[in-house]
C-alpha positions as CSV (number, residue, x, y, z in Angstrom):
1,M,154.7,259.8,113.8
2,K,155.8,259.1,110.1
3,P,153.7,260.6,107.3
4,E,153.4,256.8,106.1
5,E,152.0,255.6,109.1
6,T,149.1,258.1,109.5
7,S,148.3,259.0,105.9
8,G,147.8,255.5,104.0
9,G,144.4,253.4,104.9
10,T,146.6,250.5,105.4
11,S,147.3,250.8,109.1
12,G,150.6,249.2,108.7
13,L,150.4,246.6,106.9
14,E,152.3,246.3,104.1
15,S,151.7,244.9,100.8
16,P,152.9,241.5,99.8
17,K,155.5,241.8,97.7
18,S,155.1,239.1,94.9
19,T,158.2,236.5,95.2
20,P,159.3,235.6,91.8
21,S,158.5,232.8,89.8
22,P,161.2,229.7,89.8
23,E,162.2,228.7,86.9
24,K,160.5,226.0,85.6
25,T,163.2,223.0,85.2
26,T,163.1,219.7,83.5
27,P,162.0,216.8,85.2
28,S,164.6,214.6,86.3
29,K,165.1,210.9,84.5
30,F,163.7,209.3,87.5
31,E,160.6,211.7,87.4
32,L,160.0,210.8,83.8
33,L,160.0,206.7,84.7
34,A,157.9,207.3,87.7
35,K,155.4,209.1,85.6
36,K,156.1,206.2,82.6
37,V,155.4,203.5,85.3
38,G,152.5,205.0,86.9
39,L,150.9,205.3,83.5
40,W,151.5,201.9,82.6
41,L,150.0,200.5,85.7
42,L,146.7,203.0,85.0
43,F,146.5,201.3,81.9
44,L,147.0,198.1,83.4
45,L,144.2,198.2,85.8
46,I,142.0,199.6,83.1
47,G,143.0,196.4,80.8
48,A,142.3,194.3,83.4
49,L,139.1,195.6,84.7
50,A,137.8,195.4,80.7
51,V,139.0,192.0,80.8
52,T,136.6,191.2,84.3
53,L,134.1,192.9,82.7
54,A,134.0,191.1,79.0
55,L,135.3,187.7,80.5
56,Y,134.5,187.0,84.1
57,L,130.9,188.6,84.5
58,P,129.4,186.6,81.3
59,A,131.2,183.3,82.7
60,Q,129.9,184.0,86.3
61,S,126.5,184.5,85.0
62,K,126.7,180.8,83.0
63,L,128.0,179.3,86.1
64,S,125.5,180.2,88.1
65,K,122.9,179.0,85.5
66,A,125.3,175.9,85.4
67,Q,124.4,175.5,89.2
68,A,120.7,176.3,88.8
69,E,120.7,173.4,86.4
70,V,122.3,171.2,88.1
71,E,120.4,171.7,91.5
72,R,117.2,171.1,88.9
73,L,118.4,167.7,87.6
74,A,119.6,166.8,91.0
75,A,115.9,166.8,91.7
76,I,115.2,165.1,88.8
77,E,117.7,162.6,89.7
78,T,115.9,161.6,93.2
79,Q,112.7,161.4,91.8
80,Y,114.2,158.7,89.0
81,N,115.9,156.7,92.1
82,E,112.2,156.9,94.0
83,L,110.5,155.8,91.2
84,L,113.0,153.1,89.3
85,P,111.8,150.3,92.2
86,Q,108.2,151.2,91.2
87,F,108.8,150.6,87.7
88,E,111.0,147.5,88.1
89,L,108.0,146.0,90.0
90,A,105.3,147.3,87.1
91,Q,107.9,145.7,84.6
92,A,107.9,142.5,86.6
93,Q,104.1,142.3,87.1
94,T,103.7,142.9,83.4
95,L,106.0,139.9,82.6
96,V,104.2,137.6,84.9
97,Y,100.7,138.2,84.0
98,K,102.0,138.2,80.2
99,T,103.2,134.6,81.2
100,I,99.7,133.9,82.8
101,S,97.8,135.0,79.9
102,D,100.1,132.8,77.6
103,A,99.6,129.9,80.3
104,S,95.8,130.4,80.1
105,L,95.9,129.9,75.9
106,L,98.3,127.0,76.4
107,R,95.5,125.4,78.6
108,T,92.8,126.1,75.9
109,A,95.0,124.4,73.4
110,L,95.7,121.3,75.3
111,L,91.9,121.0,75.9
112,E,91.5,121.6,72.6
113,N,94.0,118.7,71.4
114,D,95.2,121.6,69.2
115,A,99.1,120.3,68.4
116,S,100.2,123.4,67.0
117,K,98.7,125.9,68.7
118,A,100.0,124.2,72.1
119,S,103.4,123.9,70.5
120,Q,102.9,127.8,69.9
121,Q,102.1,128.3,73.1
122,M,104.7,126.5,74.8
123,R,107.2,128.4,72.9
124,Y,105.6,131.7,74.1
125,V,105.6,130.4,78.2
126,E,109.1,129.3,77.4
127,D,110.3,132.9,76.3
128,D,108.2,134.4,79.0
129,L,109.9,132.7,81.5
130,A,113.6,133.4,79.8
131,A,112.7,137.2,80.1
132,L,111.2,136.8,83.6
133,N,113.6,138.1,86.2
134,I,113.0,138.5,89.5
135,P,115.6,138.8,92.2
136,T,113.9,138.8,94.9
137,Y,112.0,135.5,94.5
138,P,114.5,133.4,92.7
139,E,113.1,130.5,94.4
140,I,110.2,130.8,92.9
141,L,111.3,131.5,89.3
142,Q,113.2,128.3,89.9
143,R,110.0,126.2,91.0
144,L,108.2,127.7,87.8
145,Q,111.0,126.7,85.4
146,S,110.9,123.2,87.0
147,Q,107.3,123.1,86.6
148,F,107.4,124.3,83.1
149,G,110.0,121.4,82.6
150,K,107.9,118.4,83.4
151,L,104.8,120.3,81.6
152,K,107.3,119.9,78.2
153,T,108.0,116.2,79.1
154,A,104.6,115.1,80.2
155,D,103.3,112.2,77.7
156,N,99.5,112.9,77.1
157,A,97.1,115.7,77.4
158,Q,95.8,114.9,80.8
159,L,99.1,114.9,82.6
160,S,100.2,118.2,80.5
161,I,97.0,120.0,82.0
162,T,97.9,118.6,85.5
163,E,101.4,119.7,85.5
164,L,99.9,123.2,83.7
165,D,97.4,123.6,86.8
166,E,100.4,123.4,89.3
167,F,102.7,126.0,86.9
168,Y,99.5,128.3,86.8
169,K,99.1,128.3,90.8
170,D,102.9,129.0,90.9
171,L,102.5,131.9,88.7
172,L,99.4,132.9,90.6
173,L,101.6,132.8,94.0
174,L,104.5,135.0,91.9
175,A,101.8,137.6,91.0
176,D,100.4,137.8,94.1
177,N,104.0,137.9,95.7
178,L,105.0,141.0,93.6
179,R,102.1,143.4,95.0
């Protein structure tokens, strides 16, 4: 045996020899270009992320709020469309009852033989008939207008009252049909 083998405490293993460090070489143009492109892409992604956070997220929030508002308004529009026929009916009933009231006042004026009051009430009833528009009962409206024409052309108070009574009955029929 060799004295080195028995006397060391390494039992045959040699310590690794230090390898010479490689010389630092300057990076090639391709490597520099690759680093620049990589940095450029990194900054591009960071910028895109910043734009997304700054612009897209608030816009998305506004869009979701707008969609919620549209849904709320759609419900209101549905209610409006459901209530519109009821409103139109109430409006028509109001006009019919106003015409009935004016016809009653006309009857009072005819019974009292008050020509100026009767003339004024005739104009009111005529205006009410012009405003009355009920497409579901056009035949009744035509009959009312015809009856009122007869009332306007009546020669004496008694004939006027008779024609007014017929006109009043037609108004009551219209009011009953509108329920």
